[in-house]
C-alpha positions in Angstrom: -29.0 -2.6 37.6 -31.9 -3.3 35.2 -31.2 -5.3 32.1 -30.8 -3.4 28.8 -31.4 -4.4 25.2 -27.9 -5.4 24.7 -27.9 -7.6 27.8 -30.5 -9.9 26.1 -28.4 -10.6 23.0 -27.4 -14.3 22.7 -23.7 -15.1 21.9 -23.1 -16.0 18.2 -20.2 -18.1 17.0 -18.1 -15.8 14.7 -19.3 -12.5 16.1 -18.0 -10.4 18.9 -20.2 -7.6 20.5 -18.8 -5.4 23.2 -19.8 -2.0 24.6 -17.1 0.3 26.0 -17.7 3.8 27.1 -20.6 4.4 24.8 -19.0 2.8 21.7 -20.7 -0.5 20.7 -18.1 -2.6 18.7 -19.6 -5.3 16.4 -16.9 -7.4 15.1 -17.1 -10.2 12.5 -14.6 -12.8 14.1 -13.9 -15.5 11.5 -10.4 -14.4 10.4 -9.5 -17.8 9.0 -12.0 -17.1 6.2 -11.4 -13.2 5.9 -14.5 -12.9 8.1 -17.0 -14.6 5.6 -20.4 -14.2 6.9 -22.9 -17.0 7.7 -26.6 -16.7 8.3 -26.2 -16.7 12.2 -23.5 -13.9 11.8 -25.7 -11.7 9.7 -28.6 -12.3 12.1 -26.3 -11.5 15.0 -25.3 -8.2 13.4 -28.9 -7.3 12.8 -29.8 -8.2 16.4 -27.0 -6.2 17.7 -27.9 -3.1 15.6 -31.6 -3.4 16.6 -30.7 -3.7 20.3 -28.3 -0.7 20.0 -31.3 1.5 18.8 -33.0 0.7 22.1 -30.1 0.9 24.4 -29.6 4.2 26.0 -25.9 3.3 26.8 -25.0 3.4 23.0 -23.9 6.5 21.2 -21.7 5.2 18.5 -21.4 1.7 16.6 -18.2 0.5 15.1 -18.5 -2.4 12.6 -15.4 -4.2 11.8 -13.7 -7.5 11.2 -11.0 -9.5 13.1 -7.5 -10.0 11.6 -6.6 -8.6 8.2 -9.9 -8.3 6.6 -13.2 -6.6 6.9 -15.3 -9.3 5.3 -15.0 -11.6 2.3 -18.8 -11.9 1.9 -21.1 -14.8 2.2 -19.3 -18.1 3.0 -20.7 -20.3 0.2 -18.8 -23.2 -1.1 -19.3 -25.4 -4.2 -20.8 -28.1 -2.1 -23.4 -25.4 -0.8 -24.1 -24.4 -4.5 -24.7 -28.1 -5.4 -27.0 -28.7 -2.4 -28.9 -25.4 -2.8 -28.4 -22.3 -0.8 -31.3 -21.4 1.6 -32.5 -17.9 1.0 -32.4 -17.3 4.7 -29.0 -15.9 4.3 -30.4 -13.1 2.1 -33.2 -12.4 4.6 -30.7 -11.9 7.4 -28.3 -9.7 5.2 -31.2 -7.5 4.3 -32.4 -7.3 8.0 -28.7 -6.2 8.9 -28.6 -3.6 6.2 -32.0 -2.3 7.3 -30.9 -2.2 10.9 -27.7 -0.3 10.2 -29.4 2.4 8.2 -32.3 2.8 10.6 -30.1 3.1 13.8 -30.3 6.4 15.1 -26.6 6.4 16.1 -23.7 6.9 13.7 -22.3 3.7 12.6 -18.6 3.5 11.4 -17.4 0.8 9.2 -13.6 0.0 9.9 -12.2 -1.5 6.8 -8.5 -2.6 7.3 -8.4 -5.1 4.5 -10.5 -6.8 2.0 -14.3 -6.0 1.7 -16.0 -8.3 -0.9 -19.5 -9.3 -1.9 -22.1 -8.5 0.9 -19.2 -7.4 3.0 -19.2 -4.3 0.7 -22.8 -3.9 1.4 -22.4 -4.0 5.2 -19.5 -1.3 4.9 -21.7 1.0 2.7 -24.7 0.8 4.8 -22.7 2.5 7.5 -22.5 6.2 7.9 -18.7 6.5 7.7 -16.5 4.1 5.9 -12.8 4.5 7.1 -10.2 2.3 5.2 -6.6 1.5 5.5 -4.4 1.9 2.4 -4.3 -1.8 2.4 -7.9 -2.2 1.9 -9.8 -3.0 -1.3 -13.6 -3.4 -2.5 -14.8 -6.0 -4.7 -18.3 -6.9 -6.0 -17.3 -10.3 -7.6 -20.9 -11.7 -7.8 -21.0 -12.0 -11.5 -17.8 -13.9 -11.6 -19.8 -16.9 -10.1 -23.1 -16.2 -11.8 -24.7 -14.3 -9.2 -25.9 -10.5 -8.7 -25.0 -8.1 -6.0 -27.1 -8.2 -2.8 -27.4 -6.6 0.6 -28.8 -3.6 -1.1 -25.5 -3.0 -3.1 -27.4 -2.0 -6.1 -28.8 1.0 -4.2 -26.0 1.7 -1.8 -23.2 1.7 -4.4 -25.1 3.7 -7.0 -26.1 6.3 -4.3 -22.4 6.9 -3.5 -20.7 6.8 -6.9 -23.5 7.1 -9.6 -24.9 4.7 -12.1 -22.1 4.3 -14.6 -19.3 3.6 -12.0 -21.8 1.3 -10.1 -22.3 -0.7 -13.3 -18.5 -0.9 -13.9 -18.0 -2.1 -10.4 -20.8 -4.6 -10.6 -20.8 -5.9 -14.2 -17.0 -6.2 -14.6 -16.3 -7.2 -10.9 -13.1 -5.0 -10.7 -11.1 -4.6 -7.6 -11.2 -1.1 -6.3 -8.2 -0.1 -4.1 -8.9 2.2 -1.1 -7.3 5.1 -2.7 -9.6 4.5 -5.9 -12.5 4.1 -3.7 -11.9 7.4 -2.0 -11.5 9.1 -5.4 -14.8 7.7 -6.6 -16.6 8.9 -3.5 -17.4 5.2 -2.3 -15.8 5.7 1.2 -15.2 8.4 3.7 -11.3 8.4 4.3 -8.2 6.3 3.8 -5.3 6.3 6.4 -1.8 4.5 6.1 -2.1 1.1 7.8 0.4 1.9 10.5 -1.7 5.0 11.6 -5.1 3.4 10.9 -6.3 2.4 14.5 -5.3 5.7 15.9 -7.2 7.6 13.2 -10.3 5.4 13.7 -10.2 6.1 17.4 -10.2 9.8 16.7 -13.3 9.7 14.5 -15.1 7.6 17.0 -14.1 10.1 19.8 -15.4 13.0 17.8 -18.7 11.2 17.2 -19.0 10.1 20.8 -18.7 13.5 22.1 -21.0 15.0 19.4 -24.6 16.2 19.9 -26.4 12.7 19.7 -29.9 14.2 18.8 -28.4 16.4 15.9 -26.4 13.4 14.6 -29.5 11.2 14.7 -31.5 13.7 12.7 -28.8 14.4 10.2 -28.3 10.7 9.5 -32.0 10.3 9.1 -32.3 13.3 6.7 -29.3 12.3 4.5 -30.5 8.5 4.3 -34.1 9.6 3.5 -32.8 11.8 0.6 -30.3 9.4 -0.9 -31.5 6.0 -0.1 -34.8 6.3 -1.4 -34.4 3.2 -3.5 -33.1 0.8 -0.7 -36.1 -1.0 0.3 -36.9 -1.6 -3.4 -33.3 -2.7 -4.2 -33.4 -5.2 -1.4 -36.6 -6.7 -2.6 -35.4 -6.8 -6.3 -32.1 -8.4 -5.3 -34.0 -10.9 -3.2 -36.1 -12.0 -6.2 -33.2 -12.0 -8.5 -30.6 -13.8 -6.2 -33.1 -16.5 -5.2 -33.4 -17.5 -8.8 -29.6 -17.2 -9.5 -28.8 -19.4 -6.5 -30.7 -22.1 -8.0 -29.1 -21.8 -11.5 -26.6 -24.0 -13.4 -24.4 -21.0 -13.9 -24.1 -20.4 -10.1 -23.2 -24.1 -9.6 -20.7 -23.9 -12.4 -19.2 -20.5 -11.2 -18.7 -21.9 -7.7 -17.1 -25.0 -8.9 -14.7 -23.0 -11.2 -13.8 -20.5 -8.4 -13.0 -23.5 -6.2 -11.0 -25.2 -9.1 -9.4 -21.8 -9.9 -10.5 -21.9 -13.6 -12.6 -19.9 -16.0 -16.3 -20.9 -15.6 -18.3 -22.1 -18.6 -21.4 -20.3 -18.3 -24.4 -21.6 -20.3 -27.0 -19.0 -19.4 -29.1 -21.5 -17.5 
């Protein structure tokens, strides 16, 4: 049997990629850190999505996290903040977001627990966001002197509007799954004990659907609603690159580690 695009993927520590009966499961597998993402993990997600677009065996993609969370966002420590954070992690996050939205197959985010930071961006880039009633969504960037990235400034606003997006981003409020559904941020919420079964039903429905019609529908909806995504990714890159080298980010990261209120100096 000839090699396919997926066969050429290299293993990535902290990421699991498996194809079963047309469903490609891409799973962030770092449960000890609530699936915080690293540059290699984000690159691996982008590679898997790009390969899925070229692989005729793939009909649906499932994006999830191992253990009790979806993703806690970028794994940046106070030491990283002091040493300087390479912008490669933003590059790979942006590539992953672009690959998810450009993929001609439906992508389903399976959010059984916390989704924070760029984890929210990864979930919202997907076409359907299914959540357990134990899940929550959090854009906590401003708490540590950063700004939302991974296209969140476009993805969140496209889903819930400017005013609610500002509230979520500026105040860094935690949004429960039920609230997220009420706001229109996600597609569905299910009781935790029924979650896996309900996810399987959705995947099965997509798997047996008309692939060409689904692809054209996805393209049309994204083209109409995500017109600012590329611009948002570029603006976020410029802004975040500056903030990652700021005093306030170093102070915010240290304060988070020390579990105290940061003393921002606007520098």
